C-alpha positions, 0 to 999 in steps of 0.5 A: 394702672390699666392692668387689672381688667379696668376696661372690662370692669367698666363695660360690665358696670354699664351692662349690669346697670342696663340689665337692672334698669330693664328688669325693673322696667325703668323708663330711663337711666342716666350715666355720668362719665363713670371712672373719669374723676378720681380714678383717672380713666381716660375720658375718650376711652371711657365714653367709647366703652359707655356708648358701645355698651349702650349701643350693644344693649339696645340692639335687643332691648327696648327698656329703658326707653331713654338712656342719658349720658350726663356730666358737668365737664364740657370736654366729656360732654363734647366727647359724648356728642362726637361719639353719638352724633 
């Protein structure tokens, strides 16, 4: 519905995952387009939140060294590519 802090919760999901990956010294982490399936979060906005959370995180952390965005949906892959390249 968009009125229950969804954007902040989604951002927090990425931030928490990245902090855990850092604390466990994982060399890589992969993210699907979280909430874009059955939860129907708008893909463009979800991908923007994801990439912004990662860009913010890597300003101060170097682990994980590799952060991957994955999905099987070509539209979502294109959104990620447009945001990142």
